[in-house]
C-alpha positions in Angstrom: 154.2 116.5 117.2 152.4 119.3 115.4 150.3 118.4 112.5 151.3 120.1 109.3 149.5 120.3 105.9 151.5 119.7 102.8 150.6 119.9 99.1 151.6 116.7 97.3 151.1 116.1 93.3 150.1 112.6 91.7 149.4 112.5 88.3 149.2 116.3 87.8 146.6 116.3 90.4 147.3 118.4 93.5 146.1 117.3 97.0 146.6 118.8 100.6 147.1 116.3 103.2 147.9 116.4 106.9 151.3 115.0 108.0 153.0 114.6 111.5 156.6 116.1 111.3 159.5 115.9 108.9 159.6 112.1 109.0 156.0 111.6 107.9 156.5 114.0 105.3 159.6 112.4 103.9 157.7 109.1 103.9 154.7 110.8 102.4 156.6 112.1 99.7 158.0 108.7 99.0 154.6 107.2 98.8 153.6 110.2 96.4 156.4 109.6 94.0 155.7 105.7 94.1 151.9 106.1 93.2 152.5 109.0 90.7 155.1 106.6 88.8 152.8 103.8 89.0 149.8 105.8 87.4 152.4 107.2 84.6 153.5 103.5 83.8 149.8 102.5 83.6 148.8 105.5 81.6 151.6 104.7 79.2 150.6 101.2 78.8 146.7 101.8 78.5 147.3 104.7 76.3 143.9 106.0 78.2 143.4 109.7 79.5 140.6 108.5 81.9 142.3 109.5 85.2 139.9 107.5 87.3 140.6 104.3 85.1 144.2 104.9 85.4 144.2 105.3 89.2 142.0 102.1 89.5 144.4 100.3 87.4 147.5 101.5 89.6 145.8 100.8 92.7 145.4 97.0 91.3 149.0 96.7 90.4 150.0 98.2 94.0 147.7 96.0 95.4 149.0 92.9 93.5 152.3 93.9 94.5 151.5 94.0 98.1 149.9 90.6 98.2 152.7 89.0 96.4 155.1 90.5 98.9 152.8 89.3 101.6 153.0 85.9 100.2 156.8 85.8 100.1 156.8 87.2 103.7 154.5 84.4 105.0 156.8 81.8 103.3 159.8 83.4 105.0 158.1 83.5 108.2 157.2 79.7 107.7 160.8 78.8 106.9 162.2 80.6 109.9 159.8 78.7 112.1 160.9 75.4 110.7 164.4 76.5 111.3 163.8 77.4 114.9 162.4 74.1 115.5 165.3 72.3 114.0 167.8 74.5 116.1 165.8 73.8 119.1 165.6 70.1 118.3 169.6 70.4 117.9 169.9 72.2 121.3 168.0 69.5 122.9 170.2 66.7 121.3 173.4 68.4 122.2 172.1 69.1 125.8 171.1 65.5 126.2 174.6 64.4 124.8 176.1 66.7 127.1 174.4 65.4 130.3 175.1 61.5 129.1 178.8 62.4 128.6 178.9 64.0 132.0 177.3 61.3 133.6 179.2 58.5 132.0 182.4 60.7 132.7 181.6 61.0 136.7 180.8 57.4 137.0 184.3 56.4 135.6 186.2 58.3 138.4 
């Protein structure tokens, strides 16, 4: 893949960044839009013109979203782990019952 330099704009600030291919460019465009929206929302709420303050507050909001999503993911993974153990236990129970049935069934013949 060939590196490509693109220009992005976040909160009326232009930046040139390097991307790898069209997919990466689309992804960076998506990220750019997300960060820009977050910064504009913070600017509206804080009524501040200080770009650095707005950027830091937006970064904190994004970090909060990330950590909350990570916490949810951890809980889901924990639930999946419990379900996997329960499924394994049920499979063992069914397998043991099948073996007992087969042994009992062949003894009757």
